[in-house]
C-alpha positions in Angstrom: -24.7 20.7 -5.0 -22.8 17.6 -3.6 -24.2 16.0 -0.5 -22.0 16.5 2.6 -21.9 12.8 3.2 -20.4 12.3 -0.2 -17.7 14.9 0.5 -17.0 13.3 3.9 -16.5 9.9 2.2 -14.1 11.3 -0.4 -12.1 13.1 2.3 -12.0 9.9 4.4 -10.7 8.0 1.3 -7.8 10.4 1.0 -7.0 10.2 4.8 -7.0 6.4 4.5 -4.7 6.5 1.5 -2.3 8.9 3.4 -2.4 6.5 6.4 -1.5 3.6 4.0 1.5 5.6 2.7 2.6 6.3 6.2 2.3 2.6 7.1 4.6 1.7 4.2 7.1 4.2 5.4 7.1 2.7 8.9 7.3 -0.8 7.4 10.4 0.2 5.3 12.1 1.9 8.3 11.3 -1.1 10.5 12.8 -3.5 8.0 15.9 -1.4 7.7 16.3 -1.3 11.4 15.8 -5.1 11.5 18.5 -5.6 8.9 20.9 -3.6 11.0 20.4 -6.2 13.8 21.9 -8.9 11.6 23.3 -11.5 11.5 21.7 -12.4 14.8 18.5 -10.4 13.9 16.0 -9.2 16.4 13.1 -11.2 14.8 10.7 -10.7 17.8 10.8 -7.0 17.4 10.4 -7.2 13.6 7.5 -9.7 14.0 5.7 -7.3 16.2 6.1 -4.5 13.6 4.8 -6.8 10.9 1.8 -7.7 13.1 1.1 -3.9 13.7 1.5 -3.0 10.0 -0.8 -6.0 9.0 -3.4 -4.7 11.5 -3.2 -1.2 10.0 -3.5 -2.4 6.4 -6.4 -4.7 7.3 -8.2 -1.8 9.0 -7.5 0.5 6.0 -8.7 -2.1 3.5 -11.9 -2.8 5.4 -12.8 0.9 5.6 -11.9 1.4 1.9 -14.3 -1.4 1.0 -17.0 0.2 3.0 -16.4 3.5 1.2 -16.4 1.6 -2.1 -19.8 0.0 -1.3 -21.3 3.3 -0.1 -20.2 5.1 -3.2 -21.7 2.5 -5.4 -24.9 1.9 -3.6 -25.8 5.1 -1.8 -24.4 7.6 -4.4 -24.7 5.5 -7.6 -21.0 6.1 -8.4 -19.8 2.8 -9.8 -17.0 4.7 -11.5 -15.5 5.7 -8.1 -16.2 2.3 -6.7 -14.3 0.7 -9.6 -11.3 3.0 -8.9 -11.2 1.9 -5.3 -11.4 -1.8 -6.4 -8.5 -1.3 -8.7 -6.6 0.6 -6.0 -7.1 -2.2 -3.5 -5.8 -4.7 -6.0 -2.7 -2.7 -6.7 -2.1 -2.0 -3.0 -2.3 -5.8 -2.4 0.2 -6.3 -5.1 2.4 -3.5 -3.7 2.4 -5.2 -0.3 3.4 -8.5 -1.8 6.2 -6.9 -3.7 7.4 -5.1 -0.6 7.5 -8.4 1.3 9.5 -10.0 -1.6 11.9 -7.0 -1.6 12.5 -7.3 2.1 13.2 -11.0 1.8 15.5 -10.4 -1.1 17.4 -7.7 0.8 17.9 -9.9 3.8 19.1 -12.8 1.5 21.6 -10.4 -0.2 22.8 -9.3 3.2 23.1 -12.8 4.6 24.7 -14.2 1.4 26.8 -11.5 -0.2 28.6 -14.2 -2.3 25.4 -15.5 -3.8 25.0 -14.4 -7.5 21.8 -12.8 -8.7 20.7 -11.2 -5.4 21.3 -7.6 -6.5 19.6 -8.3 -9.9 16.6 -9.8 -8.1 16.4 -6.7 -5.8 16.5 -4.4 -8.8 13.9 -6.4 -10.6 11.5 -6.2 -7.6 12.2 -2.5 -7.2 11.4 -2.0 -10.9 8.1 -3.8 -10.3 7.3 -1.6 -7.3 8.0 1.5 -9.4 5.6 0.3 -12.1 3.0 -0.5 -9.4 3.3 2.9 -7.8 2.9 4.5 -11.3 -0.3 2.5 -11.7 -1.5 3.6 -8.2 -0.8 7.2 -9.0 -2.8 6.9 -12.2 -5.8 5.4 -10.3 -5.6 8.2 -7.7 -5.6 10.8 -10.5 -8.6 9.1 -12.1 -10.4 9.0 -8.8 -9.6 12.7 -8.1 -10.8 13.8 -11.5 -14.0 11.7 -11.4 -14.8 12.7 -7.8 -14.4 16.4 -8.5 -16.2 16.5 -11.9 -19.6 17.1 -10.2 -18.5 19.8 -7.8 
């Protein structure tokens, strides 16, 4: 029998990950809206969005680390703790790639004559896809390991 607190932690983990996916969606939509304001760009509005998204990601990461510690210390599940650590690292990388992609997209829009912009965008998109595949694999491992004792 699995303790209720363990199940609650696992459920909260999934809620946080869903919240993170939603934050990325809002970030992407906000950046697309920002690009549509070019060439004058409504930077103040976009800066506010970036601030809000950053706050959301910080809150999610903080809570994820708390779950990681509880799983390791309170439930003696270093395997699940390690999955969260890997996930956090890949999520950090994804955020960095997303920011690079947004900068590259704006550069391509501002300087359509500049060579290599589209190739750079495709390269970053490829890196994001590889990152998302790794995230998916970590999530599958977490799911498998967290359910094995039910």
